[in-house]
C-alpha positions in Angstrom: -2.4 7.3 11.0 -2.7 4.4 8.7 0.5 2.5 7.8 1.0 0.3 4.7 3.0 -2.9 5.1 4.8 -2.2 1.8 7.9 -0.2 1.6 11.7 0.0 0.9 14.5 1.9 2.6 18.3 2.0 2.2 20.8 3.8 4.4 24.6 3.8 4.5 27.2 5.0 6.9 31.0 5.2 7.0 32.6 3.4 10.0 36.1 2.5 11.1 35.4 -1.0 9.7 34.3 0.3 6.2 31.0 1.3 4.6 27.9 -0.2 6.2 24.6 -0.4 4.2 21.2 -1.6 5.4 18.5 -2.5 2.9 14.9 -3.3 4.1 12.1 -4.4 1.8 8.6 -5.0 3.3 5.5 -6.5 1.7 2.1 -7.5 3.2 1.9 -10.6 5.3 -0.5 -11.9 7.9 2.1 -11.7 10.7 5.6 -10.2 11.1 8.2 -12.3 9.4 11.8 -11.1 9.2 14.7 -12.6 7.1 18.3 -11.4 7.1 21.5 -11.5 5.1 24.3 -10.5 7.4 28.2 -10.4 7.3 29.8 -13.4 8.9 31.0 -11.2 11.9 27.4 -10.3 12.8 25.5 -13.5 12.2 25.4 -14.2 16.0 23.6 -10.9 16.4 20.7 -11.8 14.0 18.2 -12.3 16.9 19.1 -8.9 18.3 18.3 -7.2 14.9 15.0 -9.1 14.7 14.0 -7.8 18.1 14.9 -4.3 17.0 12.7 -4.6 13.9 9.8 -6.2 15.8 9.8 -3.3 18.2 9.3 -0.9 15.3 6.9 -3.0 13.0 3.8 -5.0 13.7 3.1 -6.9 10.5 4.7 -7.6 7.1 7.3 -9.8 5.5 10.6 -7.9 5.9 13.6 -8.9 3.9 16.7 -7.3 5.3 20.3 -7.1 4.1 23.4 -5.7 5.8 26.4 -5.1 3.6 29.9 -4.3 4.8 32.4 -2.9 2.3 35.6 -3.3 4.3 38.2 -0.6 4.6 41.7 -1.3 3.4 43.9 -3.2 5.9 46.0 -0.8 7.9 49.8 -1.2 8.1 50.6 -3.5 11.0 47.3 -5.4 10.9 49.2 -8.4 9.4 51.1 -10.0 12.3 53.7 -12.7 11.6 54.9 -15.3 14.1 58.6 -14.8 13.5 59.6 -17.5 16.1 57.6 -20.0 14.1 59.2 -18.7 10.8 62.7 -19.3 12.2 61.8 -22.8 13.4 60.4 -23.7 9.9 63.5 -22.3 8.3 65.8 -24.4 10.6 63.9 -27.6 10.0 63.7 -26.9 6.2 67.5 -26.4 6.2 68.0 -29.7 8.1 65.8 -31.5 5.6 67.6 -29.9 2.6 71.0 -31.0 3.9 69.9 -34.6 3.4 68.5 -34.1 -0.1 70.6 -34.0 -3.3 68.7 -31.3 -5.2 66.4 -29.5 -2.8 64.7 -26.3 -4.1 65.1 -23.2 -1.9 62.3 -22.6 0.5 59.6 -20.2 -0.9 58.6 -17.4 1.5 55.0 -17.5 0.3 54.9 -21.2 1.2 56.1 -20.3 4.7 53.3 -17.6 5.0 50.7 -20.2 4.2 51.9 -22.4 7.0 49.3 -22.7 9.8 50.0 -20.2 12.6 52.6 -18.1 10.7 50.1 -15.3 10.2 48.5 -14.6 13.5 44.8 -13.8 13.2 43.9 -10.4 14.7 41.3 -10.7 17.3 38.1 -9.1 16.1 35.8 -7.2 18.5 32.3 -7.3 16.9 30.7 -5.0 19.5 31.7 -1.7 17.9 30.5 -3.0 14.5 27.3 -4.2 16.1 26.7 -0.8 17.7 27.2 1.0 14.4 25.0 -1.5 12.6 22.2 -1.2 15.2 22.3 2.6 15.0 22.1 2.5 11.2 19.2 0.0 11.4 17.3 2.5 13.5 17.8 5.1 10.7 16.7 2.6 8.1 13.6 1.7 10.0 12.7 5.3 10.4 13.0 5.8 6.6 10.9 2.6 6.0 8.3 3.8 8.4 8.1 7.2 6.6 7.5 5.4 3.3 4.9 3.1 4.8 3.1 6.1 6.4 3.0 7.9 3.1 1.5 4.9 1.4 -0.9 4.5 4.3 -2.2 8.1 3.8 -3.0 7.3 0.2 -4.8 4.1 1.2 -6.7 5.9 3.9 -7.9 8.6 1.4 -9.1 5.9 -0.9 -10.9 4.1 1.8 -12.7 7.3 3.0 -13.7 8.0 -0.6 -15.2 4.5 -0.9 -17.0 4.9 2.4 -18.6 8.1 1.2 -19.7 6.3 -2.0 -21.2 3.4 0.0 -23.0 5.8 2.3 -24.4 7.6 -0.7 -25.7 4.4 -2.2 -27.2 3.3 1.1 -28.9 6.6 1.6 -30.4 6.4 -1.9 -31.8 2.9 -1.3 -33.2 4.0 2.1 -34.9 7.0 0.4 -36.5 4.8 -2.2 -37.7 2.0 0.1 -41.1 3.5 1.0 -41.9 3.8 -2.8 -40.6 0.3 -3.4 -42.8 -1.3 -0.7 -45.8 0.7 -1.8 -45.3 -0.6 -5.4 -45.0 -4.2 -4.1 -48.3 -3.8 -2.2 -50.1 -2.4 -5.2 -48.7 -5.2 -7.4 -49.9 -7.9 -4.9 -53.4 -6.3 -4.8 -53.6 -6.3 -8.6 -52.7 -10.0 -8.7 -55.5 -10.8 -6.3 -58.0 -8.7 -8.2 -57.1 -10.5 -11.4 -57.9 -13.7 -9.7 -61.5 -12.5 -9.3 -61.9 -14.1 -5.8 -63.2 -12.7 -2.6 -60.4 -12.0 -0.1 -60.7 -11.3 3.5 -59.4 -7.7 3.9 -57.8 -8.4 7.3 -56.0 -11.6 6.0 -54.9 -9.6 2.9 -53.4 -6.9 5.1 -51.5 -9.5 7.1 -50.1 -11.1 4.0 -49.1 -7.8 2.5 -47.4 -6.9 5.8 -45.5 -10.1 5.8 -44.3 -9.5 2.2 -43.2 -5.9 3.2 -41.3 -7.3 6.2 -39.4 -9.8 4.0 -38.4 -7.0 1.7 -37.6 -4.4 4.4 -33.8 -3.6 4.5 -33.8 -0.9 7.2 -31.7 -3.2 9.5 -29.2 -4.0 6.8 -28.8 -0.3 6.0 -28.5 0.6 9.7 -25.7 -2.0 10.1 -24.1 -0.7 6.9 -23.9 2.8 8.3 -22.6 1.5 11.6 -19.8 -0.4 9.9 -18.9 2.7 7.9 -18.6 4.7 11.2 -16.3 2.0 12.6 -14.1 2.1 9.6 -13.7 5.9 9.8 -12.9 5.7 13.5 -10.3 3.0 12.8 -8.6 5.1 10.2 -8.0 7.8 12.7 -7.1 5.6 15.7 -3.4 5.7 15.2 -3.1 2.0 16.0 -2.5 -1.0 13.7 -6.0 -1.8 12.4 -5.4 -4.0 9.4 -7.1 -7.1 10.9 -10.0 -5.0 12.2 -10.6 -3.4 8.8 -10.5 -6.8 7.2 -13.2 -8.1 9.5 -15.3 -5.0 8.8 -15.0 -5.7 5.0 -16.6 -9.1 5.7 -19.4 -7.5 7.6 -20.0 -4.9 4.8 -20.1 -7.7 2.2 -22.6 -9.6 4.3 -25.0 -6.7 4.3 -24.5 -6.1 0.6 -25.4 -9.7 -0.1 -28.5 -9.5 2.1 -29.6 -6.3 0.4 -29.3 -8.1 -3.0 -31.2 -11.1 -1.9 -34.1 -8.8 -0.6 -34.1 -6.7 -3.7 -37.6 -6.0 -5.1 -36.5 -4.0 -8.2 -33.7 -3.6 -10.7 -32.3 -0.4 -9.1 -31.9 -2.0 -5.7 -30.2 -5.0 -7.3 -27.8 -2.6 -9.2 -27.1 -0.8 -5.9 -26.2 -4.1 -4.2 -23.8 -4.9 -7.1 -22.2 -1.5 -6.8 -21.7 -1.9 -3.1 -19.9 -5.2 -3.6 -17.6 -3.7 -6.2 -16.7 -0.8 -3.8 -16.2 -3.2 -0.9 -13.9 -5.4 -3.0 -11.8 -2.4 -4.0 -11.5 -1.5 -0.3 -10.6 -5.1 0.7 -7.8 -5.3 -1.9 -6.2 -2.2 -0.4 -6.7 -3.3 3.2 -4.6 -6.4 2.5 -1.6 -3.9 2.6 -2.6 -2.2 5.8 -0.6 -2.9 8.9 
């Protein structure tokens, strides 16, 4: 099955920490390139997420974002160091006793004092596990979208292969008549010159002309490349680079066919081939 490198997926889940949401956007790229936007608590785990994505995807530029909408703080989560609060109060009272007009101590100012509010230790592992599980679900959704797009591309490529094969068969069918017409035209030119020609030498020259115009090898290679493309589309493996190479080979045969053209119809056929090959090449840029 063919897979596109283009896709989008978004998945959310409710956890004890709040609502987790993964977003993955993928576009075509020569290699696999992954970028993340992560909550501060999970930044140390970025490499783990990248490995998780690289195990599921082969090529593409992936822009990922993990969002955490935190749950409301539960009662008791805010821990206050009362021993420190008492000590601050005592010292403030001692200072106030030596001042003429000291303002009363503001409790909010006390709460801002370093160490008064004890930071709750945060265990990132449960959050990491939830994020990793949700990432797997998001990757599965992304793969489904990429596979669907890949099916559309594969259908288009098969259609273009059929069109190219039809043009090649038409050119092959007409080649004997084209070569015969070239031979007749060469004979007419010699006859108009009104000179004696060695029949054997003439046949050699006509054979050389026919050899230069013969495109059987090009048409055979064209058919061979089309067979390889069809096999690649059903291989079930990443074939983007292989297909890109085959497009170069198809284009080379189309150019040679055009350069050997001996009539307007063959030239037109070469141009039509190049148009079809370019349409395929543009789509293959999105294939994994």
